[in-house]
PDB file of N, CA, C and O in Angstrom:
ATOM      1  N   MET A   1     -19.529  -7.362 -14.434  1.00  0.00           N
ATOM      2  CA  MET A   1     -19.753  -5.767 -13.650  1.00  0.00           C
ATOM      3  C   MET A   1     -18.148  -5.753 -13.692  1.00  0.00           C
ATOM      4  O   MET A   1     -17.433  -6.670 -13.286  1.00  0.00           O
ATOM      5  N   ILE A   2     -17.720  -4.566 -14.247  1.00  0.00           N
ATOM      6  CA  ILE A   2     -16.665  -4.026 -14.747  1.00  0.00           C
ATOM      7  C   ILE A   2     -15.982  -3.531 -13.198  1.00  0.00           C
ATOM      8  O   ILE A   2     -16.608  -3.200 -12.191  1.00  0.00           O
ATOM      9  N   PHE A   3     -14.905  -3.586 -13.337  1.00  0.00           N
ATOM     10  CA  PHE A   3     -13.833  -3.536 -12.490  1.00  0.00           C
ATOM     11  C   PHE A   3     -12.427  -2.455 -12.695  1.00  0.00           C
ATOM     12  O   PHE A   3     -11.311  -2.618 -13.187  1.00  0.00           O
ATOM     13  N   ASP A   4     -12.977  -1.546 -12.184  1.00  0.00           N
ATOM     14  CA  ASP A   4     -11.345   0.094 -12.105  1.00  0.00           C
ATOM     15  C   ASP A   4     -10.628  -0.482 -11.578  1.00  0.00           C
ATOM     16  O   ASP A   4     -10.630  -1.581 -11.022  1.00  0.00           O
ATOM     17  N   ASP A   5      -9.509   0.758 -11.838  1.00  0.00           N
ATOM     18  CA  ASP A   5      -7.568   0.164 -10.692  1.00  0.00           C
ATOM     19  C   ASP A   5      -7.878  -0.272  -9.299  1.00  0.00           C
ATOM     20  O   ASP A   5      -7.143  -0.972  -8.602  1.00  0.00           O
ATOM     21  N   GLY A   6      -9.177   0.269  -8.925  1.00  0.00           N
ATOM     22  CA  GLY A   6      -8.970   0.777  -7.584  1.00  0.00           C
ATOM     23  C   GLY A   6      -9.809  -0.267  -6.527  1.00  0.00           C
ATOM     24  O   GLY A   6     -10.099  -0.094  -5.343  1.00  0.00           O
ATOM     25  N   ASP A   7     -10.106  -1.519  -7.512  1.00  0.00           N
ATOM     26  CA  ASP A   7     -10.408  -2.733  -7.726  1.00  0.00           C
ATOM     27  C   ASP A   7      -9.069  -3.842  -7.551  1.00  0.00           C
ATOM     28  O   ASP A   7      -9.380  -4.984  -7.212  1.00  0.00           O
ATOM     29  N   LYS A   8      -8.104  -3.645  -7.696  1.00  0.00           N
ATOM     30  CA  LYS A   8      -6.742  -4.182  -7.836  1.00  0.00           C
ATOM     31  C   LYS A   8      -6.759  -4.459  -6.489  1.00  0.00           C
ATOM     32  O   LYS A   8      -7.655  -4.208  -5.683  1.00  0.00           O
ATOM     33  N   TYR A   9      -5.563  -5.064  -6.286  1.00  0.00           N
ATOM     34  CA  TYR A   9      -4.502  -5.016  -5.025  1.00  0.00           C
ATOM     35  C   TYR A   9      -3.170  -5.218  -5.179  1.00  0.00           C
ATOM     36  O   TYR A   9      -2.462  -5.887  -5.932  1.00  0.00           O
ATOM     37  N   VAL A  10      -2.994  -4.398  -4.186  1.00  0.00           N
ATOM     38  CA  VAL A  10      -1.058  -4.697  -4.877  1.00  0.00           C
ATOM     39  C   VAL A  10       0.107  -5.120  -3.910  1.00  0.00           C
ATOM     40  O   VAL A  10      -0.058  -5.016  -2.695  1.00  0.00           O
ATOM     41  N   THR A  11       0.873  -5.430  -4.254  1.00  0.00           N
ATOM     42  CA  THR A  11       2.091  -5.762  -3.403  1.00  0.00           C
ATOM     43  C   THR A  11       2.522  -4.890  -2.470  1.00  0.00           C
ATOM     44  O   THR A  11       1.995  -3.788  -2.312  1.00  0.00           O
ATOM     45  N   THR A  12       4.080  -5.565  -1.392  1.00  0.00           N
ATOM     46  CA  THR A  12       4.377  -4.113  -1.116  1.00  0.00           C
ATOM     47  C   THR A  12       5.390  -4.056  -1.494  1.00  0.00           C
ATOM     48  O   THR A  12       6.094  -3.631  -0.578  1.00  0.00           O
ATOM     49  N   ARG A  13       6.324  -4.353  -2.916  1.00  0.00           N
ATOM     50  CA  ARG A  13       7.216  -4.214  -3.736  1.00  0.00           C
ATOM     51  C   ARG A  13       6.197  -3.412  -4.782  1.00  0.00           C
ATOM     52  O   ARG A  13       6.886  -2.479  -5.197  1.00  0.00           O
ATOM     53  N   GLU A  14       4.884  -3.332  -5.404  1.00  0.00           N
ATOM     54  CA  GLU A  14       4.346  -2.205  -5.852  1.00  0.00           C
ATOM     55  C   GLU A  14       4.093  -1.256  -5.027  1.00  0.00           C
ATOM     56  O   GLU A  14       4.513  -0.230  -5.562  1.00  0.00           O
ATOM     57  N   CYS A  15       3.538  -0.956  -3.789  1.00  0.00           N
ATOM     58  CA  CYS A  15       3.716  -0.336  -3.105  1.00  0.00           C
ATOM     59  C   CYS A  15       5.252   0.231  -3.239  1.00  0.00           C
ATOM     60  O   CYS A  15       5.458   0.906  -4.248  1.00  0.00           O
ATOM     61  N   ALA A  16       6.085   0.084  -2.559  1.00  0.00           N
ATOM     62  CA  ALA A  16       7.344   0.777  -2.378  1.00  0.00           C
ATOM     63  C   ALA A  16       8.031   1.650  -4.134  1.00  0.00           C
ATOM     64  O   ALA A  16       8.840   2.567  -4.274  1.00  0.00           O
ATOM     65  N   GLN A  17       7.284   0.871  -5.136  1.00  0.00           N
ATOM     66  CA  GLN A  17       7.632   1.019  -6.773  1.00  0.00           C
ATOM     67  C   GLN A  17       6.750   2.614  -6.715  1.00  0.00           C
ATOM     68  O   GLN A  17       7.230   3.696  -7.052  1.00  0.00           O
ATOM     69  N   LEU A  18       5.479   2.388  -6.235  1.00  0.00           N
ATOM     70  CA  LEU A  18       4.870   3.329  -6.618  1.00  0.00           C
ATOM     71  C   LEU A  18       5.152   5.002  -5.686  1.00  0.00           C
ATOM     72  O   LEU A  18       5.006   6.082  -6.258  1.00  0.00           O
ATOM     73  N   PHE A  19       5.529   4.885  -4.328  1.00  0.00           N
ATOM     74  CA  PHE A  19       6.500   6.268  -3.923  1.00  0.00           C
ATOM     75  C   PHE A  19       8.078   6.193  -4.147  1.00  0.00           C
ATOM     76  O   PHE A  19       8.822   7.089  -3.749  1.00  0.00           O
ATOM     77  N   ASN A  20       8.469   5.211  -4.725  1.00  0.00           N
ATOM     78  CA  ASN A  20      10.127   5.745  -4.536  1.00  0.00           C
ATOM     79  C   ASN A  20      10.753   4.881  -3.852  1.00  0.00           C
ATOM     80  O   ASN A  20      11.940   4.811  -4.168  1.00  0.00           O
ATOM     81  N   VAL A  21      10.296   3.896  -2.687  1.00  0.00           N
ATOM     82  CA  VAL A  21      10.674   3.951  -1.120  1.00  0.00           C
ATOM     83  C   VAL A  21      11.177   2.178  -1.460  1.00  0.00           C
ATOM     84  O   VAL A  21      10.698   1.401  -2.285  1.00  0.00           O
ATOM     85  N   SER A  22      12.196   1.987  -0.564  1.00  0.00           N
ATOM     86  CA  SER A  22      12.058   0.489  -0.108  1.00  0.00           C
ATOM     87  C   SER A  22      10.657  -0.213   0.169  1.00  0.00           C
ATOM     88  O   SER A  22       9.637   0.419   0.446  1.00  0.00           O
ATOM     89  N   THR A  23      10.725  -1.467   0.069  1.00  0.00           N
ATOM     90  CA  THR A  23       9.570  -2.630   0.749  1.00  0.00           C
ATOM     91  C   THR A  23       9.904  -1.849   2.717  1.00  0.00           C
ATOM     92  O   THR A  23       9.026  -1.586   3.538  1.00  0.00           O
ATOM     93  N   THR A  24      11.280  -1.704   2.876  1.00  0.00           N
ATOM     94  CA  THR A  24      11.274  -1.947   4.035  1.00  0.00           C
ATOM     95  C   THR A  24      10.428  -0.249   5.093  1.00  0.00           C
ATOM     96  O   THR A  24      10.004  -0.158   6.245  1.00  0.00           O
ATOM     97  N   THR A  25      10.556   1.009   3.689  1.00  0.00           N
ATOM     98  CA  THR A  25      10.045   2.038   4.329  1.00  0.00           C
ATOM     99  C   THR A  25       8.278   1.601   4.149  1.00  0.00           C
ATOM    100  O   THR A  25       7.499   2.069   4.979  1.00  0.00           O
ATOM    101  N   ILE A  26       7.854   0.880   3.260  1.00  0.00           N
ATOM    102  CA  ILE A  26       6.633   0.530   3.467  1.00  0.00           C
ATOM    103  C   ILE A  26       6.102   0.147   4.276  1.00  0.00           C
ATOM    104  O   ILE A  26       4.937   0.514   4.434  1.00  0.00           O
ATOM    105  N   ARG A  27       7.008  -1.244   5.638  1.00  0.00           N
ATOM    106  CA  ARG A  27       6.399  -1.825   6.116  1.00  0.00           C
ATOM    107  C   ARG A  27       6.521  -1.401   7.880  1.00  0.00           C
ATOM    108  O   ARG A  27       5.838  -1.713   8.855  1.00  0.00           O
ATOM    109  N   ASN A  28       7.811  -0.497   7.686  1.00  0.00           N
ATOM    110  CA  ASN A  28       7.781   0.833   8.610  1.00  0.00           C
ATOM    111  C   ASN A  28       6.204   1.769   8.638  1.00  0.00           C
ATOM    112  O   ASN A  28       5.454   1.890   9.607  1.00  0.00           O
ATOM    113  N   TRP A  29       6.072   2.200   7.598  1.00  0.00           N
ATOM    114  CA  TRP A  29       5.452   3.466   7.513  1.00  0.00           C
ATOM    115  C   TRP A  29       4.179   2.551   8.325  1.00  0.00           C
ATOM    116  O   TRP A  29       3.742   3.024   9.373  1.00  0.00           O
ATOM    117  N   VAL A  30       3.547   1.091   7.746  1.00  0.00           N
ATOM    118  CA  VAL A  30       2.915   0.643   8.341  1.00  0.00           C
ATOM    119  C   VAL A  30       2.552   0.653   9.862  1.00  0.00           C
ATOM    120  O   VAL A  30       1.488   0.884  10.436  1.00  0.00           O
ATOM    121  N   ILE A  31       4.155   0.228  10.449  1.00  0.00           N
ATOM    122  CA  ILE A  31       3.920   0.278  11.601  1.00  0.00           C
ATOM    123  C   ILE A  31       4.205   1.406  12.449  1.00  0.00           C
ATOM    124  O   ILE A  31       4.274   1.214  13.663  1.00  0.00           O
ATOM    125  N   ARG A  32       4.359   2.422  12.028  1.00  0.00           N
ATOM    126  CA  ARG A  32       4.230   3.927  12.734  1.00  0.00           C
ATOM    127  C   ARG A  32       2.577   4.040  12.627  1.00  0.00           C
ATOM    128  O   ARG A  32       1.981   4.807  13.382  1.00  0.00           O
ATOM    129  N   GLY A  33       1.719   3.065  11.441  1.00  0.00           N
ATOM    130  CA  GLY A  33       0.354   3.949  11.735  1.00  0.00           C
ATOM    131  C   GLY A  33       0.023   5.063  10.385  1.00  0.00           C
ATOM    132  O   GLY A  33      -1.043   5.644  10.179  1.00  0.00           O
ATOM    133  N   VAL A  34       1.060   5.129   9.716  1.00  0.00           N
ATOM    134  CA  VAL A  34       1.334   6.319   8.679  1.00  0.00           C
ATOM    135  C   VAL A  34       0.207   5.771   7.224  1.00  0.00           C
ATOM    136  O   VAL A  34      -0.627   6.457   6.634  1.00  0.00           O
ATOM    137  N   PHE A  35       0.541   4.501   7.015  1.00  0.00           N
ATOM    138  CA  PHE A  35       0.361   3.868   5.783  1.00  0.00           C
ATOM    139  C   PHE A  35      -1.016   3.340   6.153  1.00  0.00           C
ATOM    140  O   PHE A  35      -1.287   3.295   7.353  1.00  0.00           O
ATOM    141  N   PRO A  36      -1.791   2.992   5.389  1.00  0.00           N
ATOM    142  CA  PRO A  36      -2.731   1.836   5.231  1.00  0.00           C
ATOM    143  C   PRO A  36      -2.361   0.991   5.930  1.00  0.00           C
ATOM    144  O   PRO A  36      -1.158   0.836   6.137  1.00  0.00           O
ATOM    145  N   GLN A  37      -3.485   0.055   6.596  1.00  0.00           N
ATOM    146  CA  GLN A  37      -3.411  -1.147   7.067  1.00  0.00           C
ATOM    147  C   GLN A  37      -3.723  -2.322   5.710  1.00  0.00           C
ATOM    148  O   GLN A  37      -4.574  -1.980   4.890  1.00  0.00           O
ATOM    149  N   PRO A  38      -2.987  -3.737   5.510  1.00  0.00           N
ATOM    150  CA  PRO A  38      -2.684  -4.041   4.464  1.00  0.00           C
ATOM    151  C   PRO A  38      -3.979  -4.795   4.781  1.00  0.00           C
ATOM    152  O   PRO A  38      -4.645  -4.467   5.764  1.00  0.00           O
ATOM    153  N   TYR A  39      -4.321  -5.706   4.048  1.00  0.00           N
ATOM    154  CA  TYR A  39      -5.427  -6.835   4.019  1.00  0.00           C
ATOM    155  C   TYR A  39      -4.496  -8.408   4.245  1.00  0.00           C
ATOM    156  O   TYR A  39      -3.384  -8.416   3.717  1.00  0.00           O
ATOM    157  N   LYS A  40      -4.864  -9.490   4.881  1.00  0.00           N
ATOM    158  CA  LYS A  40      -4.117 -10.728   4.503  1.00  0.00           C
ATOM    159  C   LYS A  40      -5.178 -11.506   3.262  1.00  0.00           C
ATOM    160  O   LYS A  40      -6.382 -11.474   3.512  1.00  0.00           O
ATOM    161  N   LEU A  41      -4.832 -12.032   2.256  1.00  0.00           N
ATOM    162  CA  LEU A  41      -5.335 -12.409   1.400  1.00  0.00           C
ATOM    163  C   LEU A  41      -4.296 -14.015   1.256  1.00  0.00           C
ATOM    164  O   LEU A  41      -3.504 -14.235   0.339  1.00  0.00           O
ATOM    165  N   GLY A  42      -4.642 -15.110   2.618  1.00  0.00           N
ATOM    166  CA  GLY A  42      -4.039 -15.983   2.573  1.00  0.00           C
ATOM    167  C   GLY A  42      -3.075 -16.126   3.538  1.00  0.00           C
ATOM    168  O   GLY A  42      -3.145 -16.041   4.764  1.00  0.00           O
ATOM    169  N   LYS A  43      -1.910 -16.421   2.589  1.00  0.00           N
ATOM    170  CA  LYS A  43      -0.155 -15.298   3.831  1.00  0.00           C
ATOM    171  C   LYS A  43      -0.017 -14.524   2.697  1.00  0.00           C
ATOM    172  O   LYS A  43       1.173 -14.483   2.383  1.00  0.00           O
ATOM    173  N   SER A  44      -0.594 -14.005   2.079  1.00  0.00           N
ATOM    174  CA  SER A  44       0.135 -13.265   1.544  1.00  0.00           C
ATOM    175  C   SER A  44      -0.403 -10.948   2.030  1.00  0.00           C
ATOM    176  O   SER A  44      -1.322 -10.686   2.807  1.00  0.00           O
ATOM    177  N   VAL A  45       0.055 -10.342   1.653  1.00  0.00           N
ATOM    178  CA  VAL A  45       0.094  -9.333   2.648  1.00  0.00           C
ATOM    179  C   VAL A  45      -0.452  -8.437   1.375  1.00  0.00           C
ATOM    180  O   VAL A  45       0.091  -8.833   0.344  1.00  0.00           O
ATOM    181  N   ARG A  46      -1.309  -7.414   1.158  1.00  0.00           N
ATOM    182  CA  ARG A  46      -1.742  -7.381  -0.124  1.00  0.00           C
ATOM    183  C   ARG A  46      -2.762  -5.817   0.307  1.00  0.00           C
ATOM    184  O   ARG A  46      -3.635  -5.794   1.175  1.00  0.00           O
ATOM    185  N   TRP A  47      -2.267  -4.422  -0.719  1.00  0.00           N
ATOM    186  CA  TRP A  47      -3.493  -3.358  -0.208  1.00  0.00           C
ATOM    187  C   TRP A  47      -4.580  -3.296  -1.266  1.00  0.00           C
ATOM    188  O   TRP A  47      -4.778  -4.119  -2.159  1.00  0.00           O
ATOM    189  N   ARG A  48      -5.186  -2.285  -1.037  1.00  0.00           N
ATOM    190  CA  ARG A  48      -5.970  -2.170  -2.131  1.00  0.00           C
ATOM    191  C   ARG A  48      -5.738  -0.859  -2.912  1.00  0.00           C
ATOM    192  O   ARG A  48      -5.952   0.252  -2.425  1.00  0.00           O
ATOM    193  N   LYS A  49      -5.257  -1.089  -4.233  1.00  0.00           N
ATOM    194  CA  LYS A  49      -5.077   0.157  -4.814  1.00  0.00           C
ATOM    195  C   LYS A  49      -5.338   1.623  -4.467  1.00  0.00           C
ATOM    196  O   LYS A  49      -4.605   2.480  -3.972  1.00  0.00           O
ATOM    197  N   LYS A  50      -6.624   1.646  -4.883  1.00  0.00           N
ATOM    198  CA  LYS A  50      -7.242   2.763  -4.176  1.00  0.00           C
ATOM    199  C   LYS A  50      -6.941   3.376  -2.662  1.00  0.00           C
ATOM    200  O   LYS A  50      -6.820   4.548  -2.307  1.00  0.00           O
ATOM    201  N   GLU A  51      -6.897   2.643  -2.212  1.00  0.00           N
ATOM    202  CA  GLU A  51      -6.520   3.743  -0.414  1.00  0.00           C
ATOM    203  C   GLU A  51      -4.748   3.777  -0.869  1.00  0.00           C
ATOM    204  O   GLU A  51      -4.185   4.848  -0.640  1.00  0.00           O
ATOM    205  N   VAL A  52      -3.892   2.640  -1.497  1.00  0.00           N
ATOM    206  CA  VAL A  52      -2.710   3.274  -1.688  1.00  0.00           C
ATOM    207  C   VAL A  52      -2.510   4.555  -2.726  1.00  0.00           C
ATOM    208  O   VAL A  52      -1.622   5.381  -2.515  1.00  0.00           O
ATOM    209  N   LEU A  53      -3.301   4.644  -3.730  1.00  0.00           N
ATOM    210  CA  LEU A  53      -3.202   5.815  -4.219  1.00  0.00           C
ATOM    211  C   LEU A  53      -3.714   7.351  -3.394  1.00  0.00           C
ATOM    212  O   LEU A  53      -3.397   8.526  -3.582  1.00  0.00           O
ATOM    213  N   ALA A  54      -4.772   6.587  -2.285  1.00  0.00           N
ATOM    214  CA  ALA A  54      -5.138   7.943  -1.761  1.00  0.00           C
ATOM    215  C   ALA A  54      -4.113   8.393  -0.919  1.00  0.00           C
ATOM    216  O   ALA A  54      -4.179   9.608  -0.733  1.00  0.00           O
ATOM    217  N   PHE A  55      -3.518   8.031  -0.551  1.00  0.00           N
ATOM    218  CA  PHE A  55      -2.112   8.240   0.337  1.00  0.00           C
ATOM    219  C   PHE A  55      -1.206   9.325   0.133  1.00  0.00           C
ATOM    220  O   PHE A  55      -0.677   9.315  -0.979  1.00  0.00           O
ATOM    221  N   THR A  56      -0.834  10.389   1.001  1.00  0.00           N
ATOM    222  CA  THR A  56      -0.113  10.829   0.150  1.00  0.00           C
ATOM    223  C   THR A  56       1.214  11.055   1.607  1.00  0.00           C
ATOM    224  O   THR A  56       0.980  11.325   2.785  1.00  0.00           O
ATOM    225  N   PRO A  57       2.722  10.792   0.848  1.00  0.00           N
ATOM    226  CA  PRO A  57       4.222  10.615   1.905  1.00  0.00           C
ATOM    227  C   PRO A  57       3.887  11.917   2.822  1.00  0.00           C
ATOM    228  O   PRO A  57       4.400  12.010   3.937  1.00  0.00           O
ATOM    229  N   LYS A  58       2.860  13.092   2.232  1.00  0.00           N
ATOM    230  CA  LYS A  58       3.613  14.056   2.950  1.00  0.00           C
ATOM    231  C   LYS A  58       2.825  14.164   4.430  1.00  0.00           C
ATOM    232  O   LYS A  58       3.048  14.829   5.442  1.00  0.00           O
ATOM    233  N   GLU A  59       1.814  13.204   4.069  1.00  0.00           N
ATOM    234  CA  GLU A  59       1.415  12.655   5.742  1.00  0.00           C
ATOM    235  C   GLU A  59       2.438  12.291   6.983  1.00  0.00           C
ATOM    236  O   GLU A  59       2.298  12.395   8.201  1.00  0.00           O
ATOM    237  N   ILE A  60       3.678  11.756   6.049  1.00  0.00           N
ATOM    238  CA  ILE A  60       4.761  11.066   7.103  1.00  0.00           C
ATOM    239  C   ILE A  60       5.473  12.624   8.064  1.00  0.00           C
ATOM    240  O   ILE A  60       5.877  13.627   7.475  1.00  0.00           O
ATOM    241  N   SER A  61       5.472  12.495   9.279  1.00  0.00           N
ATOM    242  CA  SER A  61       6.603  13.484   9.775  1.00  0.00           C
ATOM    243  C   SER A  61       7.528  13.342  10.467  1.00  0.00           C
ATOM    244  O   SER A  61       8.274  14.292  10.704  1.00  0.00           O
TER     245      SER A  61
END
């Protein structure tokens, strides 16, 4: 089976780097409901990379 990058999970830090914001901003976006909800993998919080890449910061008002 071949996996593309969309099947990868990314951390809060990686999300923040993608959008050039702080990890606190990512968490605030999640709380406000404007950023995709993360998945809990054990004790870790991760996002599917393809869902993060589909998000555009313009969605935040």
